[in-house]
PQR file with spaces between the fields and no chain letter, atoms N, CA, C, O and H, PARSE charges and radii, in Angstrom:
ATOM       1  N    MET     1      30.547  136.842  104.909 -0.4000 1.5000
ATOM       2  CA   MET     1      29.671  135.435  103.821 -0.0000 2.0000
ATOM       3  C    MET     1      29.441  136.101  102.196  0.5500 1.7000
ATOM       4  O    MET     1      28.595  136.919  101.832 -0.5500 1.4000
ATOM       5  N    ASN     2      30.522  135.423  101.396 -0.4000 1.5000
ATOM       6  CA   ASN     2      30.551  135.640   99.889 -0.0000 2.0000
ATOM       7  C    ASN     2      29.214  136.103   99.375  0.5500 1.7000
ATOM       8  O    ASN     2      28.133  135.932   99.938 -0.5500 1.4000
ATOM       9  H    ASN     2      31.209  134.759  101.691  0.4000 1.0000
ATOM      10  N    ASP     3      29.380  136.567   98.504 -0.4000 1.5000
ATOM      11  CA   ASP     3      27.873  136.587   97.356 -0.0000 2.0000
ATOM      12  C    ASP     3      28.317  135.706   95.987  0.5500 1.7000
ATOM      13  O    ASP     3      27.731  135.772   94.907 -0.5500 1.4000
ATOM      14  H    ASP     3      30.258  136.706   98.047  0.4000 1.0000
ATOM      15  N    TYR     4      29.522  134.841   96.295 -0.4000 1.5000
ATOM      16  CA   TYR     4      29.123  133.695   95.066 -0.0000 2.0000
ATOM      17  C    TYR     4      29.911  132.769   95.958  0.5500 1.7000
ATOM      18  O    TYR     4      30.273  132.915   97.125 -0.5500 1.4000
ATOM      19  H    TYR     4      29.997  134.787   97.173  0.4000 1.0000
ATOM      20  N    ASN     5      30.118  131.575   94.933 -0.4000 1.5000
ATOM      21  CA   ASN     5      30.417  129.846   95.587 -0.0000 2.0000
ATOM      22  C    ASN     5      31.667  129.723   95.257  0.5500 1.7000
ATOM      23  O    ASN     5      31.972  130.348   94.241 -0.5500 1.4000
ATOM      24  H    ASN     5      29.824  131.455   93.985  0.4000 1.0000
ATOM      25  N    TYR     6      32.719  128.979   95.897 -0.4000 1.5000
ATOM      26  CA   TYR     6      34.005  128.535   95.387 -0.0000 2.0000
ATOM      27  C    TYR     6      34.086  127.210   95.709  0.5500 1.7000
ATOM      28  O    TYR     6      33.780  126.957   96.875 -0.5500 1.4000
ATOM      29  H    TYR     6      32.472  128.471   96.722  0.4000 1.0000
ATOM      30  N    SER     7      34.302  126.589   95.244 -0.4000 1.5000
ATOM      31  CA   SER     7      34.848  124.929   95.762 -0.0000 2.0000
ATOM      32  C    SER     7      36.119  124.440   95.286  0.5500 1.7000
ATOM      33  O    SER     7      37.033  125.038   94.718 -0.5500 1.4000
ATOM      34  H    SER     7      34.550  126.794   94.297  0.4000 1.0000
ATOM      35  N    ALA     8      35.990  123.187   95.644 -0.4000 1.5000
ATOM      36  CA   ALA     8      37.845  123.228   94.786 -0.0000 2.0000
ATOM      37  C    ALA     8      38.032  121.482   95.308  0.5500 1.7000
ATOM      38  O    ALA     8      38.259  121.241   96.494 -0.5500 1.4000
ATOM      39  H    ALA     8      35.248  122.702   96.106  0.4000 1.0000
ATOM      40  N    CYS     9      37.889  120.196   94.138 -0.4000 1.5000
ATOM      41  CA   CYS     9      38.057  119.237   94.266 -0.0000 2.0000
ATOM      42  C    CYS     9      39.921  118.717   94.410  0.5500 1.7000
ATOM      43  O    CYS     9      40.787  118.644   93.538 -0.5500 1.4000
ATOM      44  H    CYS     9      37.704  120.391   93.175  0.4000 1.0000
ATOM      45  N    ILE    10      39.970  118.441   95.877 -0.4000 1.5000
ATOM      46  CA   ILE    10      41.491  118.296   96.370 -0.0000 2.0000
ATOM      47  C    ILE    10      41.943  116.700   96.390  0.5500 1.7000
ATOM      48  O    ILE    10      41.425  115.936   97.203 -0.5500 1.4000
ATOM      49  H    ILE    10      39.267  118.500   96.586  0.4000 1.0000
ATOM      50  N    ALA    11      42.618  116.394   95.750 -0.4000 1.5000
ATOM      51  CA   ALA    11      43.437  114.590   95.844 -0.0000 2.0000
ATOM      52  C    ALA    11      44.802  114.903   96.558  0.5500 1.7000
ATOM      53  O    ALA    11      45.286  115.982   96.899 -0.5500 1.4000
ATOM      54  H    ALA    11      43.039  117.015   95.089  0.4000 1.0000
ATOM      55  N    ASN    12      45.320  113.470   96.688 -0.4000 1.5000
ATOM      56  CA   ASN    12      46.682  113.026   96.801 -0.0000 2.0000
ATOM      57  C    ASN    12      47.089  112.712   95.761  0.5500 1.7000
ATOM      58  O    ASN    12      46.783  111.951   94.843 -0.5500 1.4000
ATOM      59  H    ASN    12      44.927  112.593   96.411  0.4000 1.0000
ATOM      60  N    VAL    13      48.175  113.716   96.124 -0.4000 1.5000
ATOM      61  CA   VAL    13      49.262  113.830   94.142 -0.0000 2.0000
ATOM      62  C    VAL    13      49.628  112.138   94.067  0.5500 1.7000
ATOM      63  O    VAL    13      49.238  111.458   93.118 -0.5500 1.4000
ATOM      64  H    VAL    13      48.423  114.334   96.869  0.4000 1.0000
ATOM      65  N    ASP    14      50.539  111.489   95.357 -0.4000 1.5000
ATOM      66  CA   ASP    14      51.068  109.963   94.845 -0.0000 2.0000
ATOM      67  C    ASP    14      49.980  109.300   94.410  0.5500 1.7000
ATOM      68  O    ASP    14      50.106  108.609   93.399 -0.5500 1.4000
ATOM      69  H    ASP    14      50.856  112.041   96.128  0.4000 1.0000
ATOM      70  N    LYS    15      48.941  109.359   94.953 -0.4000 1.5000
ATOM      71  CA   LYS    15      47.811  108.068   94.652 -0.0000 2.0000
ATOM      72  C    LYS    15      46.914  108.715   93.077  0.5500 1.7000
ATOM      73  O    LYS    15      46.603  107.948   92.165 -0.5500 1.4000
ATOM      74  H    LYS    15      48.838  109.920   95.774  0.4000 1.0000
ATOM      75  N    TYR    16      46.632  110.181   93.047 -0.4000 1.5000
ATOM      76  CA   TYR    16      46.587  110.071   91.880 -0.0000 2.0000
ATOM      77  C    TYR    16      47.253  110.095   90.813  0.5500 1.7000
ATOM      78  O    TYR    16      46.613  109.912   89.778 -0.5500 1.4000
ATOM      79  H    TYR    16      46.884  110.804   93.787  0.4000 1.0000
ATOM      80  N    ASP    17      48.217  110.245   90.748 -0.4000 1.5000
ATOM      81  CA   ASP    17      49.742  109.467   89.911 -0.0000 2.0000
ATOM      82  C    ASP    17      50.082  107.746   89.607  0.5500 1.7000
ATOM      83  O    ASP    17      50.899  107.110   88.942 -0.5500 1.4000
ATOM      84  H    ASP    17      48.737  110.393   91.589  0.4000 1.0000
ATOM      85  N    SER    18      48.813  107.414   90.613 -0.4000 1.5000
ATOM      86  CA   SER    18      49.348  105.685   90.966 -0.0000 2.0000
ATOM      87  C    SER    18      47.748  105.364   90.358  0.5500 1.7000
ATOM      88  O    SER    18      47.053  104.388   90.641 -0.5500 1.4000
ATOM      89  H    SER    18      48.148  107.931   91.153  0.4000 1.0000
ATOM      90  N    GLY    19      47.383  106.572   89.380 -0.4000 1.5000
ATOM      91  CA   GLY    19      45.238  105.524   89.043 -0.0000 2.0000
ATOM      92  C    GLY    19      44.246  105.960   89.768  0.5500 1.7000
ATOM      93  O    GLY    19      43.149  106.062   89.219 -0.5500 1.4000
ATOM      94  H    GLY    19      47.947  107.364   89.150  0.4000 1.0000
ATOM      95  N    SER    20      44.352  106.221   90.779 -0.4000 1.5000
ATOM      96  CA   SER    20      42.794  106.978   92.039 -0.0000 2.0000
ATOM      97  C    SER    20      42.946  108.028   90.999  0.5500 1.7000
ATOM      98  O    SER    20      43.779  108.736   90.434 -0.5500 1.4000
ATOM      99  H    SER    20      45.244  106.138   91.224  0.4000 1.0000
ATOM     100  N    ASP    21      41.394  107.673   91.071 -0.4000 1.5000
ATOM     101  CA   ASP    21      40.819  109.568   90.400 -0.0000 2.0000
ATOM     102  C    ASP    21      40.195  109.593   91.596  0.5500 1.7000
ATOM     103  O    ASP    21      39.025  109.819   91.287 -0.5500 1.4000
ATOM     104  H    ASP    21      40.717  107.098   91.530  0.4000 1.0000
ATOM     105  N    GLU    22      40.252  109.498   92.806 -0.4000 1.5000
ATOM     106  CA   GLU    22      39.134  109.851   94.358 -0.0000 2.0000
ATOM     107  C    GLU    22      40.079  111.336   94.643  0.5500 1.7000
ATOM     108  O    GLU    22      41.258  111.681   94.731 -0.5500 1.4000
ATOM     109  H    GLU    22      41.202  109.314   93.057  0.4000 1.0000
ATOM     110  N    GLY    23      38.784  111.890   94.713 -0.4000 1.5000
ATOM     111  CA   GLY    23      39.431  113.324   95.333 -0.0000 2.0000
ATOM     112  C    GLY    23      38.163  113.854   96.287  0.5500 1.7000
ATOM     113  O    GLY    23      37.126  113.189   96.309 -0.5500 1.4000
ATOM     114  H    GLY    23      37.827  111.610   94.642  0.4000 1.0000
ATOM     115  N    VAL    24      38.262  114.809   96.900 -0.4000 1.5000
ATOM     116  CA   VAL    24      37.053  115.363   97.832 -0.0000 2.0000
ATOM     117  C    VAL    24      36.629  116.682   97.656  0.5500 1.7000
ATOM     118  O    VAL    24      37.352  117.543   98.159 -0.5500 1.4000
ATOM     119  H    VAL    24      39.104  115.349   96.881  0.4000 1.0000
ATOM     120  N    TRP    25      35.319  117.153   96.878 -0.4000 1.5000
ATOM     121  CA   TRP    25      35.024  117.973   96.737 -0.0000 2.0000
ATOM     122  C    TRP    25      35.140  118.818   97.711  0.5500 1.7000
ATOM     123  O    TRP    25      34.925  118.097   98.685 -0.5500 1.4000
ATOM     124  H    TRP    25      34.732  116.454   96.470  0.4000 1.0000
ATOM     125  N    VAL    26      35.446  120.463   98.333 -0.4000 1.5000
ATOM     126  CA   VAL    26      35.436  121.349   99.270 -0.0000 2.0000
ATOM     127  C    VAL    26      34.979  122.649   99.076  0.5500 1.7000
ATOM     128  O    VAL    26      35.263  123.278   98.057 -0.5500 1.4000
ATOM     129  H    VAL    26      35.621  121.049   97.542  0.4000 1.0000
ATOM     130  N    ASP    27      34.103  123.225  100.223 -0.4000 1.5000
ATOM     131  CA   ASP    27      33.885  124.467   99.774 -0.0000 2.0000
ATOM     132  C    ASP    27      34.538  125.287  100.609  0.5500 1.7000
ATOM     133  O    ASP    27      34.930  124.980  101.735 -0.5500 1.4000
ATOM     134  H    ASP    27      33.872  122.714  101.051  0.4000 1.0000
ATOM     135  N    PHE    28      34.692  126.565   99.958 -0.4000 1.5000
ATOM     136  CA   PHE    28      35.755  127.210  101.054 -0.0000 2.0000
ATOM     137  C    PHE    28      34.496  128.571  100.946  0.5500 1.7000
ATOM     138  O    PHE    28      33.459  128.558  100.283 -0.5500 1.4000
ATOM     139  H    PHE    28      34.373  126.815   99.044  0.4000 1.0000
ATOM     140  N    PRO    29      35.066  129.750  101.905 -0.5600 1.5000
ATOM     141  CA   PRO    29      36.171  129.717  103.215  0.2800 2.0000
ATOM     142  C    PRO    29      35.685  128.335  103.856  0.5500 1.7000
ATOM     143  O    PRO    29      34.520  127.963  103.997 -0.5500 1.4000
ATOM     144  N    ILE    30      37.428  127.344  104.380 -0.4000 1.5000
ATOM     145  CA   ILE    30      36.832  126.349  105.555 -0.0000 2.0000
ATOM     146  C    ILE    30      37.969  126.545  106.509  0.5500 1.7000
ATOM     147  O    ILE    30      39.110  126.842  106.155 -0.5500 1.4000
ATOM     148  H    ILE    30      38.374  127.646  104.265  0.4000 1.0000
ATOM     149  N    ASP    31      37.675  126.404  107.438 -0.4000 1.5000
ATOM     150  CA   ASP    31      38.905  126.264  108.336 -0.0000 2.0000
ATOM     151  C    ASP    31      40.116  125.371  108.257  0.5500 1.7000
ATOM     152  O    ASP    31      40.561  124.756  107.288 -0.5500 1.4000
ATOM     153  H    ASP    31      36.748  126.162  107.726  0.4000 1.0000
ATOM     154  N    GLU    32      40.566  125.444  109.554 -0.4000 1.5000
ATOM     155  CA   GLU    32      42.111  124.800  109.460 -0.0000 2.0000
ATOM     156  C    GLU    32      41.829  123.525  110.030  0.5500 1.7000
ATOM     157  O    GLU    32      42.380  122.485  109.668 -0.5500 1.4000
ATOM     158  H    GLU    32      40.205  125.944  110.341  0.4000 1.0000
ATOM     159  N    GLN    33      40.900  123.620  110.995 -0.4000 1.5000
ATOM     160  CA   GLN    33      41.041  121.539  111.236 -0.0000 2.0000
ATOM     161  C    GLN    33      39.960  121.101  110.101  0.5500 1.7000
ATOM     162  O    GLN    33      40.541  120.141  109.594 -0.5500 1.4000
ATOM     163  H    GLN    33      40.453  124.464  111.289  0.4000 1.0000
ATOM     164  N    ASP    34      39.084  121.202  109.608 -0.4000 1.5000
ATOM     165  CA   ASP    34      38.299  120.924  109.008 -0.0000 2.0000
ATOM     166  C    ASP    34      39.476  120.879  107.663  0.5500 1.7000
ATOM     167  O    ASP    34      39.431  119.691  107.342 -0.5500 1.4000
ATOM     168  H    ASP    34      38.612  121.981  110.019  0.4000 1.0000
ATOM     169  N    PHE    35      40.078  121.284  107.110 -0.4000 1.5000
ATOM     170  CA   PHE    35      40.596  121.377  105.787 -0.0000 2.0000
ATOM     171  C    PHE    35      41.851  119.822  106.244  0.5500 1.7000
ATOM     172  O    PHE    35      42.137  118.788  105.640 -0.5500 1.4000
ATOM     173  H    PHE    35      40.115  122.248  107.370  0.4000 1.0000
ATOM     174  N    ASN    36      42.317  120.459  107.676 -0.4000 1.5000
ATOM     175  CA   ASN    36      43.441  119.263  108.321 -0.0000 2.0000
ATOM     176  C    ASN    36      42.494  117.968  107.775  0.5500 1.7000
ATOM     177  O    ASN    36      42.964  117.041  107.116 -0.5500 1.4000
ATOM     178  H    ASN    36      42.085  121.299  108.166  0.4000 1.0000
ATOM     179  N    ASN    37      41.189  118.069  108.141 -0.4000 1.5000
ATOM     180  CA   ASN    37      40.441  116.095  108.252 -0.0000 2.0000
ATOM     181  C    ASN    37      39.776  116.207  106.448  0.5500 1.7000
ATOM     182  O    ASN    37      39.106  115.266  106.023 -0.5500 1.4000
ATOM     183  H    ASN    37      40.807  118.822  108.677  0.4000 1.0000
ATOM     184  N    VAL    38      39.985  117.099  105.794 -0.4000 1.5000
ATOM     185  CA   VAL    38      40.142  116.378  103.862 -0.0000 2.0000
ATOM     186  C    VAL    38      41.243  116.690  104.066  0.5500 1.7000
ATOM     187  O    VAL    38      41.049  117.880  104.315 -0.5500 1.4000
ATOM     188  H    VAL    38      40.529  117.864  106.139  0.4000 1.0000
ATOM     189  N    LEU    39      42.637  116.506  104.192 -0.4000 1.5000
ATOM     190  CA   LEU    39      43.832  116.404  103.827 -0.0000 2.0000
ATOM     191  C    LEU    39      44.013  114.968  104.281  0.5500 1.7000
ATOM     192  O    LEU    39      44.449  114.023  103.623 -0.5500 1.4000
ATOM     193  H    LEU    39      42.794  115.539  103.990  0.4000 1.0000
ATOM     194  N    THR    40      43.463  115.000  105.916 -0.4000 1.5000
ATOM     195  CA   THR    40      43.420  113.471  106.194 -0.0000 2.0000
ATOM     196  C    THR    40      42.597  112.361  105.363  0.5500 1.7000
ATOM     197  O    THR    40      43.200  111.362  104.971 -0.5500 1.4000
ATOM     198  H    THR    40      43.109  115.768  106.451  0.4000 1.0000
ATOM     199  N    SER    41      41.875  112.449  105.221 -0.4000 1.5000
ATOM     200  CA   SER    41      40.415  111.968  104.202 -0.0000 2.0000
ATOM     201  C    SER    41      41.458  111.202  103.041  0.5500 1.7000
ATOM     202  O    SER    41      41.272  110.017  102.764 -0.5500 1.4000
ATOM     203  H    SER    41      41.385  113.260  105.539  0.4000 1.0000
ATOM     204  N    ILE    42      42.245  111.766  102.583 -0.4000 1.5000
ATOM     205  CA   ILE    42      42.649  111.354  101.086 -0.0000 2.0000
ATOM     206  C    ILE    42      44.218  110.524  101.614  0.5500 1.7000
ATOM     207  O    ILE    42      44.788  109.830  100.772 -0.5500 1.4000
ATOM     208  H    ILE    42      42.396  112.729  102.807  0.4000 1.0000
ATOM     209  N    GLY    43      44.688  110.629  102.701 -0.4000 1.5000
ATOM     210  CA   GLY    43      45.596  109.741  102.858 -0.0000 2.0000
ATOM     211  C    GLY    43      46.777  110.860  103.317  0.5500 1.7000
ATOM     212  O    GLY    43      47.744  110.278  103.806 -0.5500 1.4000
ATOM     213  H    GLY    43      44.225  111.193  103.385  0.4000 1.0000
ATOM     214  N    ILE    44      46.902  112.075  103.282 -0.4000 1.5000
ATOM     215  CA   ILE    44      48.047  113.001  103.286 -0.0000 2.0000
ATOM     216  C    ILE    44      47.953  113.131  104.929  0.5500 1.7000
ATOM     217  O    ILE    44      47.053  113.661  105.582 -0.5500 1.4000
ATOM     218  H    ILE    44      46.116  112.549  102.884  0.4000 1.0000
ATOM     219  N    GLY    45      49.736  112.177  105.626 -0.4000 1.5000
ATOM     220  CA   GLY    45      49.931  111.885  106.488 -0.0000 2.0000
ATOM     221  C    GLY    45      50.035  110.724  106.636  0.5500 1.7000
ATOM     222  O    GLY    45      50.488  110.432  107.743 -0.5500 1.4000
ATOM     223  H    GLY    45      50.467  111.746  105.097  0.4000 1.0000
ATOM     224  N    SER    46      49.751  109.677  105.821 -0.4000 1.5000
ATOM     225  CA   SER    46      49.876  108.427  106.285 -0.0000 2.0000
ATOM     226  C    SER    46      50.700  107.828  104.878  0.5500 1.7000
ATOM     227  O    SER    46      50.978  108.557  103.926 -0.5500 1.4000
ATOM     228  H    SER    46      49.384  109.914  104.922  0.4000 1.0000
ATOM     229  N    THR    47      51.070  106.185  104.952 -0.4000 1.5000
ATOM     230  CA   THR    47      52.198  106.103  104.187 -0.0000 2.0000
ATOM     231  C    THR    47      51.583  105.236  102.924  0.5500 1.7000
ATOM     232  O    THR    47      50.379  105.019  102.785 -0.5500 1.4000
ATOM     233  H    THR    47      50.845  105.593  105.725  0.4000 1.0000
ATOM     234  N    ASP    48      52.179  104.972  102.410 -0.4000 1.5000
ATOM     235  CA   ASP    48      52.027  103.696  100.994 -0.0000 2.0000
ATOM     236  C    ASP    48      52.650  102.198  101.817  0.5500 1.7000
ATOM     237  O    ASP    48      53.107  102.035  102.948 -0.5500 1.4000
ATOM     238  H    ASP    48      53.156  105.149  102.523  0.4000 1.0000
ATOM     239  N    GLU    49      52.472  101.466  100.933 -0.4000 1.5000
ATOM     240  CA   GLU    49      52.623   99.941  100.715 -0.0000 2.0000
ATOM     241  C    GLU    49      54.250   99.489  101.247  0.5500 1.7000
ATOM     242  O    GLU    49      54.794   98.561  101.845 -0.5500 1.4000
ATOM     243  H    GLU    49      52.101  101.598  100.014  0.4000 1.0000
ATOM     244  N    TYR    50      54.662  100.985  100.510 -0.4000 1.5000
ATOM     245  CA   TYR    50      56.230  100.797  101.014 -0.0000 2.0000
ATOM     246  C    TYR    50      56.973  101.164  102.123  0.5500 1.7000
ATOM     247  O    TYR    50      58.082  100.868  102.570 -0.5500 1.4000
ATOM     248  H    TYR    50      54.220  101.739  100.024  0.4000 1.0000
ATOM     249  N    GLY    51      55.643  102.218  102.591 -0.4000 1.5000
ATOM     250  CA   GLY    51      56.345  103.163  103.802 -0.0000 2.0000
ATOM     251  C    GLY    51      56.519  104.366  104.041  0.5500 1.7000
ATOM     252  O    GLY    51      56.692  104.946  105.113 -0.5500 1.4000
ATOM     253  H    GLY    51      54.743  102.458  102.228  0.4000 1.0000
ATOM     254  N    ALA    52      56.445  104.931  102.467 -0.4000 1.5000
ATOM     255  CA   ALA    52      56.853  106.086  101.909 -0.0000 2.0000
ATOM     256  C    ALA    52      55.656  106.941  102.651  0.5500 1.7000
ATOM     257  O    ALA    52      54.526  106.460  102.574 -0.5500 1.4000
ATOM     258  H    ALA    52      56.305  104.460  101.596  0.4000 1.0000
ATOM     259  N    PRO    53      55.841  108.230  103.395 -0.5600 1.5000
ATOM     260  CA   PRO    53      54.871  109.061  103.487  0.2800 2.0000
ATOM     261  C    PRO    53      54.195  110.482  102.932  0.5500 1.7000
ATOM     262  O    PRO    53      54.685  111.602  103.073 -0.5500 1.4000
ATOM     263  N    TYR    54      52.390  110.003  101.968 -0.4000 1.5000
ATOM     264  CA   TYR    54      52.045  110.883  101.199 -0.0000 2.0000
ATOM     265  C    TYR    54      52.057  112.232  101.786  0.5500 1.7000
ATOM     266  O    TYR    54      51.964  112.282  103.013 -0.5500 1.4000
ATOM     267  H    TYR    54      51.991  109.093  101.853  0.4000 1.0000
ATOM     268  N    GLU    55      52.201  113.865  100.818 -0.4000 1.5000
ATOM     269  CA   GLU    55      52.917  114.561  101.903 -0.0000 2.0000
ATOM     270  C    GLU    55      52.063  115.468  100.863  0.5500 1.7000
ATOM     271  O    GLU    55      51.355  116.364  101.323 -0.5500 1.4000
ATOM     272  H    GLU    55      52.277  113.824   99.822  0.4000 1.0000
ATOM     273  N    GLU    56      52.115  115.272   99.644 -0.4000 1.5000
ATOM     274  CA   GLU    56      51.800  116.455   98.428 -0.0000 2.0000
ATOM     275  C    GLU    56      49.848  115.795   98.022  0.5500 1.7000
ATOM     276  O    GLU    56      49.225  114.750   97.834 -0.5500 1.4000
ATOM     277  H    GLU    56      52.690  114.544   99.270  0.4000 1.0000
ATOM     278  N    TRP    57      49.632  117.394   98.095 -0.4000 1.5000
ATOM     279  CA   TRP    57      48.016  116.798   97.696 -0.0000 2.0000
ATOM     280  C    TRP    57      47.876  118.556   96.477  0.5500 1.7000
ATOM     281  O    TRP    57      48.625  119.530   96.392 -0.5500 1.4000
ATOM     282  H    TRP    57      50.138  118.243   98.248  0.4000 1.0000
ATOM     283  N    PHE    58      46.760  118.256   95.870 -0.4000 1.5000
ATOM     284  CA   PHE    58      46.418  119.271   94.034 -0.0000 2.0000
ATOM     285  C    PHE    58      45.248  119.275   94.168  0.5500 1.7000
ATOM     286  O    PHE    58      44.724  118.233   94.559 -0.5500 1.4000
ATOM     287  H    PHE    58      46.152  117.465   95.939  0.4000 1.0000
ATOM     288  N    VAL    59      44.529  120.292   93.929 -0.4000 1.5000
ATOM     289  CA   VAL    59      43.760  121.005   93.266 -0.0000 2.0000
ATOM     290  C    VAL    59      43.113  120.393   91.866  0.5500 1.7000
ATOM     291  O    VAL    59      43.532  120.853   90.804 -0.5500 1.4000
ATOM     292  H    VAL    59      44.955  121.139   93.612  0.4000 1.0000
ATOM     293  N    VAL    60      41.906  119.168   91.852 -0.4000 1.5000
ATOM     294  CA   VAL    60      42.250  118.777   90.900 -0.0000 2.0000
ATOM     295  C    VAL    60      41.055  119.486   89.760  0.5500 1.7000
ATOM     296  O    VAL    60      41.152  119.437   88.534 -0.5500 1.4000
ATOM     297  H    VAL    60      41.565  118.794   92.715  0.4000 1.0000
ATOM     298  N    ASP    61      40.279  119.940   90.305 -0.4000 1.5000
ATOM     299  CA   ASP    61      39.221  120.907   89.629 -0.0000 2.0000
ATOM     300  C    ASP    61      38.742  122.109   90.225  0.5500 1.7000
ATOM     301  O    ASP    61      39.406  122.551   91.163 -0.5500 1.4000
ATOM     302  H    ASP    61      40.200  119.980   91.301  0.4000 1.0000
ATOM     303  N    GLN    62      37.741  122.713   89.876 -0.4000 1.5000
ATOM     304  CA   GLN    62      37.243  123.562   91.175 -0.0000 2.0000
ATOM     305  C    GLN    62      36.054  124.584   90.411  0.5500 1.7000
ATOM     306  O    GLN    62      36.088  124.938   89.232 -0.5500 1.4000
ATOM     307  H    GLN    62      37.201  122.354   89.114  0.4000 1.0000
ATOM     308  N    TYR    63      35.044  124.933   91.393 -0.4000 1.5000
ATOM     309  CA   TYR    63      33.904  125.586   90.833 -0.0000 2.0000
ATOM     310  C    TYR    63      33.534  126.967   91.430  0.5500 1.7000
ATOM     311  O    TYR    63      33.273  127.203   92.609 -0.5500 1.4000
ATOM     312  H    TYR    63      35.017  124.646   92.351  0.4000 1.0000
ATOM     313  N    CYS    64      33.568  127.962   90.234 -0.4000 1.5000
ATOM     314  CA   CYS    64      33.450  129.085   91.123 -0.0000 2.0000
ATOM     315  C    CYS    64      32.225  129.967   90.023  0.5500 1.7000
ATOM     316  O    CYS    64      32.391  129.922   88.804 -0.5500 1.4000
ATOM     317  H    CYS    64      33.780  127.770   89.276  0.4000 1.0000
ATOM     318  N    ASP    65      31.133  130.668   90.586 -0.4000 1.5000
ATOM     319  CA   ASP    65      30.068  131.016   89.964 -0.0000 2.0000
ATOM     320  C    ASP    65      30.251  132.525   89.868  0.5500 1.7000
ATOM     321  O    ASP    65      29.481  133.362   89.396 -0.5500 1.4000
ATOM     322  H    ASP    65      30.998  130.704   91.576  0.4000 1.0000
ATOM     323  N    LEU    66      31.510  132.683   90.455 -0.4000 1.5000
ATOM     324  CA   LEU    66      31.527  134.341   90.270 -0.0000 2.0000
ATOM     325  C    LEU    66      32.050  134.899   88.889  0.5500 1.7000
ATOM     326  O    LEU    66      33.034  134.528   88.250 -0.5500 1.4000
ATOM     327  H    LEU    66      32.135  132.003   90.838  0.4000 1.0000
ATOM     328  N    LYS    67      31.036  135.992   88.567 -0.4000 1.5000
ATOM     329  CA   LYS    67      31.366  136.009   86.833 -0.0000 2.0000
ATOM     330  C    LYS    67      32.509  136.661   86.230  0.5500 1.7000
ATOM     331  O    LYS    67      32.565  137.890   86.231 -0.5500 1.4000
ATOM     332  H    LYS    67      30.237  136.294   89.087  0.4000 1.0000
ATOM     333  N    GLY    68      33.481  135.914   85.683 -0.4000 1.5000
ATOM     334  CA   GLY    68      34.446  136.658   85.102 -0.0000 2.0000
ATOM     335  C    GLY    68      35.913  135.504   85.465  0.5500 1.7000
ATOM     336  O    GLY    68      37.030  135.577   84.953 -0.5500 1.4000
ATOM     337  H    GLY    68      33.436  134.915   85.682  0.4000 1.0000
ATOM     338  N    PHE    69      35.320  134.280   86.720 -0.4000 1.5000
ATOM     339  CA   PHE    69      36.353  133.704   87.162 -0.0000 2.0000
ATOM     340  C    PHE    69      36.744  132.528   86.303  0.5500 1.7000
ATOM     341  O    PHE    69      36.039  132.070   85.404 -0.5500 1.4000
ATOM     342  H    PHE    69      34.413  134.220   87.136  0.4000 1.0000
ATOM     343  N    THR    70      37.566  132.219   86.550 -0.4000 1.5000
ATOM     344  CA   THR    70      37.921  130.493   85.258 -0.0000 2.0000
ATOM     345  C    THR    70      38.835  129.893   86.391  0.5500 1.7000
ATOM     346  O    THR    70      39.385  128.804   86.228 -0.5500 1.4000
ATOM     347  H    THR    70      38.139  132.592   87.280  0.4000 1.0000
């Protein structure tokens, strides 16, 4: 168990670039299945209205209470 907290806001790149400020806060560590569920929840693996796949995600923001971590 960590003696600090780390969380990150994960978002879909294409949706974000289109003006959506939707993101999902994730507490780490996280297992692979739960992380895949997060990606699915932001649209990764689905397609846009033109049939192009959503494939990229990024960290919009992060939080960590570990001293010196920025």
